C-alpha positions as a Python dict, from the first residue, in 0.01 Angstrom:
ca = {
    (1, 'M'): (0, 0, 0),
    (2, 'F'): (181, 280, -86),
    (3, 'C'): (208, 573, 187),
    (4, 'P'): (-22, 860, 151),
    (5, 'L'): (262, 1040, 296),
    (6, 'N'): (536, 947, 76),
    (7, 'F'): (322, 1071, -212),
    (8, 'I'): (291, 1376, -95),
    (9, 'L'): (672, 1423, -62),
    (10, 'V'): (700, 1288, -358),
    (11, 'L'): (514, 1505, -516),
    (12, 'M'): (649, 1832, -346),
    (13, 'L'): (997, 1694, -479),
    (14, 'L'): (893, 1719, -829),
    (15, 'D'): (765, 2028, -791),
    (16, 'Y'): (1052, 2159, -646),
    (17, 'S'): (1226, 2038, -887),
    (18, 'L'): (1065, 2155, -1190),
    (19, 'G'): (965, 2514, -1092),
    (20, 'L'): (1005, 2784, -1373),
    (21, 'H'): (963, 3095, -1195),
    (22, 'D'): (1098, 3207, -936),
    (23, 'L'): (1042, 3560, -782),
    (24, 'I'): (1281, 3584, -447),
    (25, 'V'): (1159, 3870, -157),
    (26, 'P'): (1483, 3956, 106),
    (27, 'S'): (1378, 4034, 418),
    (28, 'P'): (1565, 4155, 738),
    (29, 'D'): (1837, 3943, 931),
    (30, 'L'): (1692, 3875, 1264),
    (31, 'T'): (1885, 3818, 1559),
    (32, 'V'): (1747, 3585, 1921),
    (33, 'H'): (1887, 3467, 2182),
    (34, 'V'): (1914, 3092, 2230),
    (35, 'G'): (1620, 2912, 2394),
    (36, 'D'): (1421, 3232, 2259),
    (37, 'S'): (1136, 3227, 1958),
    (38, 'V'): (1135, 3341, 1643),
    (39, 'L'): (831, 3456, 1403),
    (40, 'M'): (967, 3419, 1017),
    (41, 'E'): (677, 3566, 849),
    (42, 'C'): (631, 3446, 475),
    (43, 'I'): (336, 3618, 269),
    (44, 'F'): (258, 3620, -91),
    (45, 'H'): (47, 3913, -159),
    (46, 'S'): (-132, 3943, -453),
    (47, 'T'): (-469, 4083, -615),
    (48, 'E'): (-597, 3758, -666),
    (49, 'Q'): (-721, 3488, -435),
    (50, 'K'): (-555, 3172, -526),
    (51, 'R'): (-530, 2903, -316),
    (52, 'V'): (-212, 2820, -166),
    (53, 'T'): (-106, 2461, -219),
    (54, 'K'): (225, 2391, -130),
    (55, 'V'): (466, 2534, 156),
    (56, 'D'): (850, 2487, 215),
    (57, 'W'): (1067, 2551, 461),
    (58, 'M'): (1427, 2471, 394),
    (59, 'F'): (1720, 2515, 591),
    (60, 'S'): (2111, 2609, 481),
    (61, 'S'): (2418, 2703, 700),
    (62, 'E'): (2760, 2767, 652),
    (63, 'E'): (2916, 2451, 736),
    (64, 'D'): (2652, 2213, 492),
    (65, 'T'): (2516, 2429, 206),
    (66, 'K'): (2318, 2132, 137),
    (67, 'N'): (1943, 2213, 192),
    (68, 'D'): (1706, 2011, 455),
    (69, 'Y'): (1365, 2035, 495),
    (70, 'V'): (1234, 2238, 872),
    (71, 'L'): (873, 2165, 743),
    (72, 'Y'): (625, 2146, 443),
    (73, 'Y'): (280, 2189, 389),
    (74, 'Y'): (71, 1975, 143),
    (75, 'A'): (-299, 1902, 94),
    (76, 'N'): (-412, 2092, 419),
    (77, 'L'): (-157, 1895, 584),
    (78, 'S'): (191, 2004, 792),
    (79, 'V'): (468, 1843, 885),
    (80, 'P'): (781, 1959, 1046),
    (81, 'L'): (1106, 1689, 964),
    (82, 'G'): (1408, 1638, 1146),
    (83, 'R'): (1549, 1814, 1463),
    (84, 'F'): (1304, 2052, 1437),
    (85, 'Q'): (1010, 1814, 1507),
    (86, 'N'): (768, 1967, 1760),
    (87, 'R'): (977, 2296, 1724),
    (88, 'A'): (832, 2419, 1449),
    (89, 'H'): (520, 2501, 1342),
    (90, 'L'): (288, 2662, 1071),
    (91, 'V'): (112, 2952, 1217),
    (92, 'G'): (14, 3135, 912),
    (93, 'D'): (-280, 3164, 759),
    (94, 'T'): (-260, 2932, 427),
    (95, 'S'): (-630, 3090, 309),
    (96, 'R'): (-483, 3422, 304),
    (97, 'N'): (-149, 3334, 83),
    (98, 'D'): (48, 3292, 468),
    (99, 'G'): (300, 3074, 525),
    (100, 'S'): (480, 3176, 822),
    (101, 'L'): (686, 2981, 1043),
    (102, 'L'): (702, 3007, 1394),
    (103, 'L'): (1035, 2787, 1568),
    (104, 'Q'): (1042, 2757, 1928),
    (105, 'D'): (1309, 2717, 2182),
    (106, 'V'): (1664, 2845, 1958),
    (107, 'K'): (1913, 2673, 1917),
    (108, 'T'): (2319, 2756, 1839),
    (109, 'A'): (2256, 2474, 1535),
    (110, 'D'): (1989, 2660, 1429),
    (111, 'Q'): (2194, 2953, 1282),
    (112, 'G'): (2193, 3031, 915),
    (113, 'T'): (1970, 3061, 643),
    (114, 'Y'): (1586, 3023, 639),
    (115, 'I'): (1431, 2932, 254),
    (116, 'C'): (1060, 2931, 244),
    (117, 'E'): (791, 2858, -122),
    (118, 'I'): (487, 2909, -158),
    (119, 'R'): (294, 2771, -481),
    (120, 'L'): (-37, 2866, -539),
    (121, 'E'): (-319, 2666, -720),
    (122, 'M'): (-278, 2670, -1119),
    (123, 'E'): (5, 2956, -1075),
    (124, 'S'): (381, 2820, -1202),
    (125, 'L'): (578, 3155, -1043),
    (126, 'V'): (692, 2972, -688),
    (127, 'F'): (760, 3277, -426),
    (128, 'K'): (1042, 3267, -221),
    (129, 'K'): (1168, 3461, 109),
    (130, 'E'): (1504, 3430, 281),
    (131, 'V'): (1584, 3495, 602),
    (132, 'M'): (1885, 3527, 749),
    (133, 'L'): (1891, 3419, 1137),
    (134, 'H'): (2164, 3481, 1383),
    (135, 'V'): (2196, 3286, 1702),
    (136, 'I'): (2314, 3452, 2030),
    (137, 'P'): (2357, 3297, 2376),
    (138, 'E'): (2132, 3276, 2601),
    (139, 'E'): (2012, 3562, 2774),
    (140, 'P'): (2053, 3478, 3187),
    (141, 'K'): (1734, 3355, 3354),
    (142, 'E'): (1825, 3452, 3679),
    (143, 'I'): (1883, 3817, 3786),
    (144, 'M'): (2093, 3887, 4086),
    (145, 'V'): (1967, 4208, 4251),
    (146, 'H'): (2049, 4432, 4599),
    (147, 'V'): (1803, 4589, 4781),
    (148, 'G'): (1730, 4924, 4661),
    (149, 'D'): (1853, 4891, 4298),
    (150, 'S'): (1718, 4882, 3971),
    (151, 'T'): (1676, 4594, 3735),
    (152, 'Q'): (1559, 4584, 3387),
    (153, 'M'): (1402, 4198, 3251),
    (154, 'G'): (1400, 4152, 2895),
    (155, 'C'): (1063, 3990, 2681),
    (156, 'V'): (1096, 4050, 2315),
    (157, 'F'): (913, 3860, 2041),
    (158, 'Q'): (1140, 3825, 1739),
    (159, 'S'): (959, 3853, 1378),
    (160, 'T'): (1069, 3955, 1045),
    (161, 'E'): (772, 4208, 1054),
    (162, 'E'): (672, 4451, 1265),
    (163, 'K'): (305, 4305, 1445),
    (164, 'R'): (114, 4501, 1672),
    (165, 'V'): (123, 4345, 2000),
    (166, 'T'): (-249, 4239, 2095),
    (167, 'K'): (-197, 4166, 2438),
    (168, 'L'): (123, 4218, 2694),
    (169, 'H'): (130, 4144, 3058),
    (170, 'W'): (403, 4026, 3399),
    (171, 'M'): (249, 3824, 3654),
    (172, 'F'): (470, 3732, 4003),
    (173, 'S'): (475, 3442, 4192),
    (174, 'S'): (711, 3414, 4498),
    (175, 'G'): (670, 3012, 4502),
    (176, 'E'): (546, 2765, 4252),
    (177, 'H'): (213, 2728, 4458),
    (178, 'T'): (165, 3079, 4576),
    (179, 'K'): (-101, 3309, 4449),
    (180, 'K'): (12, 3517, 4137),
    (181, 'E'): (-16, 3859, 4110),
    (182, 'I'): (-16, 4070, 3824),
    (183, 'V'): (261, 4311, 3826),
    (184, 'L'): (223, 4522, 3452),
    (185, 'Y'): (-76, 4452, 3209),
    (186, 'Y'): (-107, 4589, 2828),
    (187, 'S'): (-359, 4585, 2573),
    (188, 'H'): (-411, 4733, 2236),
    (189, 'K'): (-796, 4850, 2312),
    (190, 'L'): (-603, 5067, 2609),
    (191, 'S'): (-315, 5196, 2437),
    (192, 'V'): (-143, 5280, 2756),
    (193, 'P'): (37, 4973, 2980),
    (194, 'L'): (-185, 4932, 3341),
    (195, 'G'): (-21, 4823, 3668),
    (196, 'Y'): (-241, 4833, 3992),
    (197, 'P'): (-519, 5054, 3992),
    (198, 'K'): (-397, 5327, 4184),
    (199, 'N'): (-281, 5342, 4530),
    (200, 'Q'): (-308, 4954, 4535),
    (201, 'G'): (-41, 4657, 4515),
    (202, 'R'): (288, 4735, 4618),
    (203, 'F'): (458, 4714, 4212),
    (204, 'Q'): (245, 5092, 4242),
    (205, 'N'): (496, 5321, 4081),
    (206, 'R'): (791, 5063, 4082),
    (207, 'I'): (731, 4907, 3774),
    (208, 'K'): (838, 5109, 3399),
    (209, 'L'): (780, 4977, 3083),
    (210, 'V'): (1084, 5052, 2901),
    (211, 'G'): (1064, 4836, 2559),
    (212, 'D'): (901, 4920, 2242),
    (213, 'I'): (553, 4759, 2201),
    (214, 'S'): (613, 4882, 1801),
    (215, 'H'): (891, 4646, 1752),
    (216, 'N'): (763, 4350, 1988),
    (217, 'D'): (912, 4431, 2292),
    (218, 'G'): (768, 4429, 2625),
    (219, 'S'): (1069, 4471, 2851),
    (220, 'I'): (1017, 4627, 3180),
    (221, 'M'): (1222, 4829, 3458),
    (222, 'L'): (1175, 4762, 3839),
    (223, 'K'): (1254, 5025, 4075),
    (224, 'E'): (1337, 5016, 4419),
    (225, 'V'): (1377, 4640, 4475),
    (226, 'R'): (1257, 4514, 4761),
    (227, 'E'): (1338, 4152, 4989),
    (228, 'S'): (994, 4107, 4922),
    (229, 'D'): (1016, 4099, 4551),
    (230, 'G'): (1239, 3795, 4492),
    (231, 'G'): (1037, 3515, 4313),
    (232, 'N'): (930, 3421, 3973),
    (233, 'Y'): (819, 3716, 3695),
    (234, 'T'): (640, 3581, 3356),
    (235, 'C'): (581, 3752, 3030),
    (236, 'S'): (335, 3684, 2792),
    (237, 'I'): (366, 3809, 2412),
    (238, 'Y'): (78, 3749, 2268),
    (239, 'L'): (54, 3867, 1840),
    (240, 'G'): (-317, 3771, 1770),
    (241, 'N'): (-307, 3350, 1857),
    (242, 'L'): (69, 3371, 1866),
    (243, 'E'): (208, 3406, 2239),
    (244, 'F'): (562, 3411, 2354),
    (245, 'K'): (649, 3334, 2688),
    (246, 'K'): (1000, 3436, 2905),
    (247, 'T'): (1057, 3302, 3322),
    (248, 'I'): (1261, 3540, 3531),
    (249, 'L'): (1390, 3446, 3882),
    (250, 'L'): (1484, 3749, 4102),
    (251, 'H'): (1756, 3734, 4305),
    (252, 'V'): (1740, 3944, 4601),
    (253, 'I'): (2038, 3976, 4816),
    (254, 'L'): (2073, 4239, 5100),
    (255, 'K'): (2369, 4548, 5101),
    (256, 'Q'): (2674, 4447, 5290),
    (257, 'P'): (2783, 4778, 5495),
    (258, 'R'): (3078, 4926, 5325),
    (259, 'T'): (3267, 5068, 5611),
    (260, 'L'): (3324, 4902, 5950),
    (261, 'V'): (3163, 4992, 6269),
    (262, 'T'): (3230, 4930, 6595),
    (263, 'P'): (3010, 4810, 6910),
    (264, 'V'): (3084, 5101, 7130),
    (265, 'A'): (2949, 5342, 6845),
    (266, 'L'): (2643, 5162, 6743),
    (267, 'T'): (2329, 5281, 6902),
    (268, 'P'): (1966, 5121, 6959),
    (269, 'D'): (1837, 5302, 6662),
    (270, 'S'): (2055, 5244, 6451),
    (271, 'L'): (2083, 4834, 6565),
    (272, 'G'): (1774, 4558, 6583),
    (273, 'G'): (1673, 4409, 6887),
    (274, 'N'): (1861, 4063, 6840),
    (275, 'Q'): (2172, 4269, 6723),
    (276, 'L'): (2224, 4446, 7050),
    (277, 'V'): (2151, 4169, 7293),
    (278, 'I'): (2447, 3971, 7097),
    (279, 'I'): (2645, 4251, 7072),
    (280, 'V'): (2614, 4286, 7498),
    (281, 'G'): (2606, 3935, 7534),
    (282, 'I'): (2947, 3930, 7395),
    (283, 'V'): (3108, 4197, 7616),
    (284, 'C'): (2974, 4084, 7869),
    (285, 'T'): (3148, 3703, 7839),
    (286, 'T'): (3469, 3858, 7729),
    (287, 'I'): (3452, 4056, 8118),
    (288, 'L'): (3409, 3699, 8263),
    (289, 'L'): (3661, 3538, 8106),
    (290, 'L'): (3896, 3790, 8207),
    (291, 'A'): (3843, 3787, 8568),
    (292, 'A'): (3813, 3390, 8569),
    (293, 'L'): (4173, 3452, 8390),
    (294, 'I'): (4308, 3730, 8665),
    (295, 'L'): (4173, 3466, 8948),
    (296, 'I'): (4344, 3185, 8821),
    (297, 'V'): (4641, 3333, 8770),
    (298, 'K'): (4624, 3508, 9147),
    (299, 'R'): (4547, 3156, 9313),
    (300, 'T'): (4872, 3049, 9098),
    (301, 'H'): (5081, 3253, 9225),
    (302, 'R'): (4954, 3293, 9595),
    (303, 'T'): (4998, 2863, 9569),
    (304, 'E'): (5384, 2849, 9424),
    (305, 'S'): (5498, 3128, 9713),
    (306, 'S'): (5356, 2902, 9973),
    (307, 'V'): (5546, 2579, 9854),
    (308, 'N'): (5888, 2813, 9819),
    (309, 'S'): (5853, 2957, 10160),
    (310, 'T'): (5787, 2608, 10340),
    (311, 'T'): (6099, 2457, 10150),
    (312, 'L'): (6315, 2741, 10244),
    (313, 'V'): (6198, 2735, 10645),
    (314, 'K'): (6247, 2332, 10637),
    (315, 'N'): (6568, 2380, 10477),
    (316, 'L'): (6671, 2663, 10789),
    (317, 'E'): (6561, 2423, 11022),
    (318, 'K'): (6794, 2155, 10912),
    (319, 'A'): (7078, 2349, 10898),
    (320, 'K'): (6994, 2467, 11271),
    (321, 'K'): (7010, 2185, 11409),
    (322, 'V'): (7318, 1984, 11220),
    (323, 'N'): (7567, 2271, 11160),
    (324, 'P'): (7594, 2426, 11491),
    (325, 'E'): (7699, 2087, 11690),
    (326, 'K'): (7934, 2020, 11455),
    (327, 'H'): (8123, 2403, 11478),
    (328, 'V'): (8070, 2337, 11867),
    (329, 'Y'): (8251, 1989, 11848),
    (330, 'S'): (8531, 2115, 11600),
    (331, 'S'): (8571, 2437, 11847),
    (332, 'I'): (8654, 2287, 12114),
    (333, 'S'): (8806, 1986, 11980),
    (334, 'I'): (9078, 2234, 11839),
    (335, 'R'): (9136, 2399, 12163),
    (336, 'E'): (9213, 2139, 12389),
    (337, 'V'): (9483, 2039, 12157),
    (338, 'I'): (9624, 2332, 12146),
    (339, 'E'): (9598, 2414, 12545),
    (340, 'E'): (9775, 2033, 12553),
    (341, 'E'): (10092, 2161, 12273),
    (342, 'E'): (10089, 2467, 12481),
    (343, 'S'): (10097, 2266, 12817),
    (344, 'T'): (10345, 2028, 12701),
    (345, 'G'): (10517, 2304, 12540),
    (346, 'K'): (10617, 2461, 12846),
    (347, 'S'): (10715, 2165, 13030),
    (348, 'E'): (11003, 2055, 12767),
    (349, 'A'): (11152, 2405, 12753),
    (350, 'T'): (11170, 2383, 13133),
    (351, 'Y'): (11303, 2062, 13115),
    (352, 'M'): (11539, 2143, 12795),
    (353, 'T'): (11645, 2424, 13057),
    (354, 'M'): (11777, 2186, 13368),
    (355, 'N'): (12118, 2193, 13391),
    (356, 'P'): (12288, 1805, 13323),
    (357, 'V'): (12484, 1612, 13616),
    (358, 'W'): (12773, 1473, 13488),
    (359, 'P'): (12830, 1044, 13660),
    (360, 'S'): (13172, 1037, 13864),
    (361, 'M'): (13379, 777, 13738),
    (362, 'R'): (13295, 496, 13989),
    (363, 'S'): (12929, 507, 13847),
    (364, 'A'): (13095, 483, 13464),
    (365, 'Q'): (13297, 165, 13584),
    (366, 'N'): (13039, -6, 13763),
    (367, 'N'): (12838, 81, 13414),
    (368, 'P'): (12981, 24, 13133),
    (369, 'L'): (12706, 37, 12935),
    (370, 'G'): (12624, 385, 13061),
    (371, 'K'): (12335, 397, 13231),
    (372, 'K'): (12257, 567, 13523),
    (373, 'S'): (12133, 435, 13781),
    (374, 'S'): (11831, 589, 14011),
    (375, 'E'): (12039, 671, 14241),
    (376, 'E'): (12270, 906, 14072),
    (377, 'I'): (12041, 1069, 13925),
    (378, 'P'): (11973, 1407, 14110),
    (379, 'K'): (11696, 1532, 14272),
    (380, 'P'): (11543, 1861, 14133),
    (381, 'E'): (11506, 1985, 14468),
    (382, 'Q'): (11878, 1896, 14455),
    (383, 'I'): (11927, 2078, 14138),
    (384, 'L'): (11777, 2441, 14269),
}
């Protein structure tokens, strides 16, 4: 069984190869961020009302000159192909010769030339339009801002033609399950952007539309950022039935003090209750620790002094008990020896001064050895 889609594709390729006349219309270049959406219009303006039989979108890059199919429309059937599936959509009204293409979630590899071809019923003329698409790095989806500062949040729906924005609104939510709040609302019927009614809402007089609505730009400026402004901001731009959405996460951080302030210079007016209590607690704790340290040092010094004095007293007592006796005995013994030596010396001197008495001849004969008898020895009384 022959597949209808294959038959349609064969007819498309045959018709593309047999095209006799081409009408090429240049288009301005487009620059889009990674992740955004882009609208590439392709409208065949004609005085005759003829039915569009076929629409082809082709893509070629500088790296590969071969044309790849992005999307084709034939017999009221629109089919995206290849890596463009689920991202390319035919959004034009074919009954009005409009074969515009919406490309969502743009990727870096999508940069190149896009060629649109429209064929009309019973018409040999082929209408062509080329669009050069430039892809730049993704815009940050998270923004950090300090309290009190201002920040800009961009929201641009890129298109080859300047279409009138029918509706624009910004919504805010602080969490996933919290109620959404209106930040800004615009409708072409009102001709001016509106935020909350006067004197109501916390975004009153702090939101400003800085984008050019005529160029599909719905960017806003948030002034005097508060801590409670942190959360998700969702932008929605409507071009008729087309919708472009973008969500930005805003982080609000507190400003750091520029100068150092000592606790003494702080006053209750400039400090919160908790900060004042913390500072007082730190000061009191420091004082108590210093007092405890001083007491410990004093006690340690007293203990060391008492130990030293006790040791000194014991040493003195031992010295009094031992050393004095030794000195007494030594002095007595030395003195007795000296006195004995002196008395002995005197006696020897006295003895030495005595005059000797020579023995008589008879005693000499009787004592050949020269020994003296006790009788011959004169008595001291006789000498004197």
